[in-house]
C-alpha positions, 0 to 999 in steps of 0.5 A, a space after each residue: 431765467 428758469 425758476 422752479 421751486 414754490 419758494 422761488 416763485 413766491 419770491 418772484 411774485 413778492 418782488 413784483 408786488 413790492 415794485 408798486 407797494 411801499 410803506 411810509 410814515 403816515 401809511 406803513 406797510 402791513 407785511 404777511 409771511 405764512 409758513 407751514 406751521 405759523 403766520 407772521 405779520 408786521 407793520 413796517 415803515 419803509 422810509 426809515 426801515 423800521 418795524 413798528 409792530 409785529 404779531 405771530 402765532 408763535 406768541 403764547 397768547 396767539 398760539 392757535 397754530 397756522 390756521 384761519 382762526 389763528 390768522 384772524 387772532 394775529 390780525 386783531 392783535 396786530 391792529 390793537 398794537 398799531 392803534 396803540 402807536 397811533 396807526 390807522 391806515 396801512 398798505 397791505 402786502 400779501 407777500 406773494 401769497 394768494 389773498 385767500 385762506 389764512 392771508 384773507 383771515 389775517 386781513 379781516 382780523 386787522 380790519 375788525 381791529 380798526 385798521 384801514 386798507 
């Protein structure tokens, strides 16, 4: 099977990651998606298929854009929402993106906010 576009290659990498990463009730999955303009993150319980908390740069209070500063704000906001719901530990799912730049900044912000992964 020949895969050519960047999007298709990212999906292939994400599928490969998802074989090993699964969120549970006591340790849900922190999933990241990055577009050209924004960054999105959500905490998901894969056993029930529900989203527990979410944050993105499209929210008014986090409207710093899809840069590293905005990603860090999203990580902090997501950690705050998760702590309010009693979640301390998560499994990080980088979504097929490199752990670099915006994705790493989001992870750093979530760690500063009190999440462990």
